[in-house]
N, C-alpha and C positions, 0 to 999 in steps of 0.2 A: 511374448516370451523371450525369445532370444535380448531382445531388446530389453526389457527389467532385469537381467541378468547383467547387462553388461552396463547397465547404471547403476546397478547396486556393486558391480565388484567397483567401477570409478567412483564412486563415495567414498567404500571403503577403502580403498587406494589413498582418497586425499586424505584421509583421515588418519591412516598409518604415519603416512607423511609427514604431516601436520606435528603430530604426536613427536614424532624423531626430532625435528626440529626444535618443537619445545623442549625436550627431554635435554638435548646436546645444549640448546643456549643456558639452560638451569644448570646445567656443570660446569659451563664456563664461566658463569655469574658467580656459584658459588667458589672455583677453583679459579681466577683468571689466569692466563698466558702471561709467561716471565722469560724474558730474554735477558742474557750480559754478552758484551762481543768486547774483547781485547784483543791489540796485537801489541806485541812487543819483541824485539831482535830478528823480524822476519818470521815469527808463530804467530798465526791468527786462531785465537780458539774463541769460539761460541759455543753457548751452550741454552737450549730453549727447556721449559720446563712449565707446570703449571703451580700454582700459589696457592693450596688449602691453607684456611684457618682454621685455630686452635675454637673456637668458639665455646671457652668454657670446658672443654674437652681435655682429658687428659691423654696424650700423644706417646708418648714414650713410657715403659714398664711391661709388667706381665701380664699376660693374658688375665689372670685370676683377678688382677686390679682394673679389668674390665678399657686396658691401654688399647686407643687407636691403631697403633703400630706395635706389636709386642716386640718386647726382646727375642731374639734368634728366629725371625719370619721374614720372608721376603716385601721389600718394599720398593716400591716404582720411583722412588726421589723427588714425589712430587704426588699429582694427581690427575687422572684420565690418562694421558699415555705417559710411556717412563720419559723422564728426562733426556734430551737428546745432546750428545756431546760432542762437536766437529772441530776436529785440526786439521788445518793444512798439509802439514807436512811431518812424518815420522819425529816423535815425541815420546818422551819418558812421563810417564805418570809416577811420582812418588818413588823415581829409580825404578820404575819397571818398562820397558823397549815397549813401545806400541807401533803398529802401523798410520799413518796419517788417514783420516776418513770419517766417518760418523757412525757413532757407537750408542744404544742404549744404557743409558748406567744409571744401576739398581744399589741399593745397600739394604744389609742386613744387620738392625742396631741392636747393641747390648749394654748395659748400666753403664758402660766407660767408653765407648766407641763405636764403631761403624766398620762393616767389612762394605766394601766398596769394589765393586764387580762393572767391565765393562762387556756388552753381549753384542753381538753382529750377528743377532736371530731376525732383524727386521722389527718394524712399527706394530704395534698392537696396540688398542684403545681397553681400557679400563682394566680390572684387577685379573688379569693371567701371567702366571709365573713364566718365564720364559725358557728356553732350551737350555739347559746350564754347559751340556755341549758346546754351545757356542757362544761361551764365556771365551774372553781372548785374554783377561789377566782380570787378578784381584790384588788388592791391598786392604791392609786393617790401618784405620786412624783414631787416634784417641780423639774425644771430645771434653770441649771445657763447658761448665756453666756461662750460661748468659748472667751479665747482671740486672738485666730488665730481660721478661717474656718477651718472645719475636711471637707476633701475633699471627702474620703471616706468613709462610715459609717462603723464604729469600735464598738465592747465589749471587754473589758479588763479585767479580772477577776483578785485581788489580795486579798491574806490573810486578815481576818481581826481578832481582836483580838479574837473575841466570832464564828465566820465562815469564809464568801465569801463576797467580797463586786465586783459586779457586774459593770462598769464604761460603759455606751454607750455615743458616740459622733458622732454627723454629722452636719454636718451644721454649724449653731453656736451656737447647743446648746450641753448641755451635761445633764444627770441625772444618778443615782443610786440606784442601791438596793441591800440591806441587806438579806443575806441569811446565818441562821443558826441553830443549829442543834437542835430537840428538848430533 
């Protein structure tokens, strides 16, 4: 009897593990990992994120319109885990001083831009809002309309006169952040 129970538990555990591996792989397939890294003037910046696709959906808009990412609502700036920004030394993000380190980056979109926040709350998976009391900074950036729709969420890094420019694009929106050394 005990042997049958142990066999049953073993089979159940194998099924659960197989399902979790399948679900994780499916999510990674739908939103594959992205990475950009750059070094300029001694400032090393890397960004790790997931790249969801538009797939004929309305991405930014109102909840009434059925937008995937409604205005005024938390967005982990990608899919799966929040976007991770790592900077090797103390820096300014759009003119706001931040200590060197790794931070979860997330956004709250609006019709004409984004509120960008850095959070030191630790990594989590899925749609879980961060502990807002652990935000280390926030900045507002305006967005522009892209000339051609961008199917898959993309972050590019580019050397700037004083540091690094991060360029974000998805669907019909593009926006930028400037990172400089202190």
